[in-house]
Residue frames relative to the residue before (quaternion, step in Angstrom):
aa qw qx qy qz dx dy dz
M 1.0000 0.0000 0.0000 0.0000 0.00 0.00 0.00
Q 0.1989 -0.7761 0.5950 0.0632 3.59 -0.62 1.21
N 0.1433 -0.7944 0.5859 0.0716 3.59 -0.79 0.97
Q 0.3144 -0.7411 0.5726 0.1549 3.47 -1.14 0.78
G 0.6540 -0.4439 0.2908 0.5392 3.54 1.31 0.29
F 0.3715 -0.6993 0.5621 0.2388 3.46 -1.46 0.23
Q 0.4193 -0.7132 0.5271 0.1944 3.46 -1.00 1.11
N 0.7931 -0.0591 0.0584 0.6034 3.63 1.08 -0.59
R 0.7482 -0.4374 0.2823 0.4113 3.45 -1.45 0.31
Q 0.6490 0.5073 -0.3502 0.4459 3.73 0.86 -0.76
E 0.6210 0.5132 -0.3831 0.4519 3.64 0.87 -0.43
C 0.6328 0.5331 -0.3162 0.4641 3.61 1.05 -0.76
L 0.6741 0.4980 -0.2880 0.4633 3.48 1.00 -0.96
E 0.6045 0.5714 -0.3334 0.4437 3.50 1.13 -0.82
A 0.6398 0.5726 -0.2600 0.4419 3.48 1.05 -1.12
L 0.6221 0.5302 -0.3006 0.4914 3.47 0.98 -1.01
K 0.6895 0.4960 -0.2788 0.4481 3.61 0.74 -1.14
G 0.6467 0.5532 -0.3036 0.4284 3.54 1.00 -0.89
L 0.7006 0.4464 -0.2327 0.5057 3.48 1.19 -0.83
G 0.4800 -0.6897 0.4236 0.3383 3.63 1.19 -0.08
I 0.4605 0.6774 -0.4533 0.3517 3.49 1.20 0.64
N 0.3660 -0.7119 0.5729 0.1763 3.56 -0.78 1.31
Y 0.0629 0.7649 -0.6407 0.0200 3.70 -1.07 0.60
I 0.2102 -0.7065 0.6527 0.1749 3.42 -1.39 0.19
I 0.2538 -0.7825 0.5426 0.1700 3.70 -0.74 0.95
H 0.1488 -0.7530 0.6384 0.0568 3.57 -0.95 0.90
E 0.2457 -0.7858 0.5634 0.0688 3.43 -0.40 1.44
H 0.2498 0.7419 -0.6082 0.1314 3.56 -1.17 0.87
E 0.6162 -0.5236 0.3846 0.4452 3.56 -1.14 0.41
A 0.6121 -0.5372 0.4379 0.3809 3.57 -1.31 0.43
V 0.1097 -0.7689 0.6289 0.0359 3.53 -1.11 0.86
H 0.1744 -0.8306 0.5257 0.0569 3.52 -0.93 0.82
N 0.7738 0.1101 -0.1617 0.6025 3.52 1.31 0.29
M 0.6876 -0.4478 0.3500 0.4519 3.68 -1.35 0.07
E 0.6292 0.5350 -0.3914 0.4059 3.69 0.73 -0.56
E 0.6817 0.4623 -0.3032 0.4792 3.51 0.90 -0.93
L 0.6305 0.5506 -0.3265 0.4390 3.56 1.02 -0.75
S 0.6052 0.5396 -0.3787 0.4463 3.67 1.02 -0.69
K 0.6588 0.5407 -0.3159 0.4168 3.67 0.99 -0.42
V 0.6004 0.5813 -0.3179 0.4478 3.47 1.40 -0.43
K 0.2377 -0.7805 0.5685 0.1053 3.53 -0.94 1.02
L 0.0640 0.8022 -0.5885 0.0776 3.52 -0.48 1.14
D 0.3609 -0.7385 0.5313 0.2052 3.53 -1.04 0.94
K 0.8628 -0.0023 0.0209 0.5051 3.63 -0.78 0.92
S 0.5895 0.5181 -0.3983 0.4748 3.62 0.97 0.73
P 0.4114 -0.6931 0.5301 0.2634 3.59 -0.86 0.94
Y 0.3842 -0.6694 0.5838 0.2519 3.44 -1.25 0.76
I 0.0339 -0.8075 0.5824 -0.0874 3.60 -0.65 1.22
K 0.2026 -0.7175 0.6481 0.1552 3.56 -1.44 0.39
N 0.2222 -0.7212 0.6455 0.1181 3.47 -1.22 0.89
L 0.0873 -0.7828 0.6152 -0.0338 3.51 -0.73 1.29
F 0.1258 -0.7731 0.6216 0.0103 3.47 -1.01 0.99
Y 0.1085 -0.8283 0.5472 -0.0528 3.42 -0.44 1.51
S 0.2152 -0.7505 0.6133 0.1197 3.59 -1.21 0.51
E 0.0208 0.7495 -0.6614 0.0184 3.45 -1.19 0.80
K 0.7739 -0.2224 0.0743 0.5883 3.60 -0.09 1.45
K 0.8217 -0.1798 0.1699 0.5134 3.66 -0.44 -1.13
H 0.6441 0.5186 -0.3331 0.4530 3.51 1.24 0.08
Y 0.1535 -0.7745 0.6029 0.1143 3.66 -1.09 0.58
Y 0.1769 -0.7598 0.6237 0.0488 3.42 -1.37 0.61
M 0.1187 -0.7428 0.6490 0.1140 3.64 -0.88 0.77
V 0.0863 -0.7631 0.6399 0.0286 3.58 -0.78 1.01
I 0.0663 -0.7952 0.6026 0.0148 3.54 -0.83 1.04
A 0.1512 0.8313 -0.5062 0.1727 3.56 -0.35 1.12
E 0.6310 -0.5049 0.4209 0.4121 3.51 -1.27 0.37
T 0.5759 -0.6594 0.3147 0.3667 3.64 -0.92 0.81
N 0.6641 0.4679 -0.3361 0.4766 3.57 1.06 -0.42
T 0.4997 0.6564 -0.4583 0.3308 3.66 1.04 0.26
T 0.2491 -0.7644 0.5837 0.1138 3.56 -1.04 0.81
I 0.2958 -0.7407 0.5546 0.2372 3.68 -0.42 0.97
Q 0.2053 -0.8158 0.5348 0.0798 3.54 -0.58 1.32
K 0.6861 -0.4568 0.3482 0.4465 3.60 -1.25 0.28
G 0.6786 0.5313 -0.3094 0.4018 3.59 0.85 -0.95
F 0.5713 0.5533 -0.4176 0.4394 3.64 1.14 -0.36
W 0.6820 0.4648 -0.3136 0.4695 3.59 0.89 -0.77
K 0.5860 0.5188 -0.3824 0.4912 3.67 0.98 -0.57
S 0.6351 0.5659 -0.3333 0.4066 3.63 0.84 -0.86
I 0.7506 0.3346 -0.2062 0.5311 3.61 0.98 -0.74
G 0.6815 -0.5636 0.2983 0.3590 3.63 1.08 0.43
T 0.6685 0.4268 -0.2967 0.5319 3.56 1.11 0.37
T 0.3530 -0.7019 0.5599 0.2630 3.67 -1.32 -0.35
H 0.6628 -0.5357 0.3723 0.3675 3.49 -1.13 0.63
N 0.6126 0.5729 -0.3253 0.4366 3.53 1.21 -0.67
N 0.6924 0.5037 -0.2558 0.4488 3.54 1.14 -0.60
V 0.7336 0.4054 -0.2298 0.4947 3.62 1.01 -0.50
R 0.0203 -0.7442 0.6676 0.0122 3.61 -1.27 0.67
L 0.6016 -0.5062 0.4394 0.4344 3.52 -1.27 0.24
A 0.5900 -0.6188 0.3990 0.3313 3.62 -0.87 0.77
K 0.4670 -0.6028 0.5489 0.3425 3.61 -1.02 0.54
E 0.6783 -0.4904 0.4051 0.3680 3.46 -1.40 0.50
E 0.7180 0.4532 -0.2791 0.4486 3.46 0.77 -1.10
N 0.6047 0.5304 -0.3497 0.4803 3.72 1.10 -0.37
V 0.6113 0.5372 -0.3228 0.4832 3.52 0.92 -0.85
E 0.7003 0.4681 -0.2710 0.4658 3.62 0.79 -0.92
A 0.6788 0.5052 -0.2625 0.4637 3.51 0.86 -0.89
V 0.7712 0.3480 -0.2135 0.4885 3.62 0.83 -0.76
L 0.8013 0.3185 -0.1359 0.4879 3.52 0.87 -0.91
K 0.2900 -0.7603 0.5086 0.2814 3.60 1.32 -0.41
A 0.5753 0.5304 -0.3826 0.4913 3.58 1.03 0.91
K 0.4932 -0.6025 0.5549 0.2930 3.49 -1.45 0.46
R 0.5498 -0.5468 0.5129 0.3684 3.46 -1.25 0.72
G 0.7408 0.3605 -0.2758 0.4951 3.54 -0.85 1.00
S 0.7384 0.3058 -0.2106 0.5630 3.51 1.36 -0.27
V 0.3878 0.7065 -0.5087 0.3027 3.62 1.14 0.29
N 0.0764 0.7545 -0.6492 0.0594 3.38 -1.20 0.96
L 0.7569 -0.3966 0.2840 0.4348 3.57 -1.38 0.13
F 0.6524 0.4857 -0.3157 0.4887 3.68 1.01 -0.71
S 0.5169 0.6176 -0.4638 0.3691 3.73 1.07 -0.33
L 0.5379 0.6782 -0.3621 0.3459 3.63 1.14 -0.78
A 0.5803 0.5869 -0.3560 0.4383 3.53 1.16 -0.99
N 0.7000 0.4937 -0.3024 0.4181 3.68 0.89 -0.70
D 0.5281 0.6345 -0.4238 0.3727 3.63 1.17 -0.13
A 0.3299 -0.7879 0.4909 0.1714 3.65 -0.44 1.17
N 0.7106 0.4564 -0.2500 0.4737 3.49 1.31 -0.47
K 0.3430 0.7670 -0.4899 0.2324 3.59 1.15 0.36
């Protein structure tokens, strides 16, 4: 199934259903940093962070538990160095993922036309 991105939440949910993927929706206010996230109460759901990095013309999305530190060895294991990557600029996040910085999530990857 080739996806051209999601225009809205409903399209994403329909795609999951079409693929036979079960899911549970946890509703909460939007959060843009770890401090805001720490105030959200979720039952049986891990607290994660979605980080979108850039390296010249390459991009990386790292999804990790909130207390995870991205170490130098991680970048080495994927063939780059910590000196070469930075959190992506707002304009790059919007151009590539069609999302605002602070609102990036796994489903944002569906909007990447260069996938």
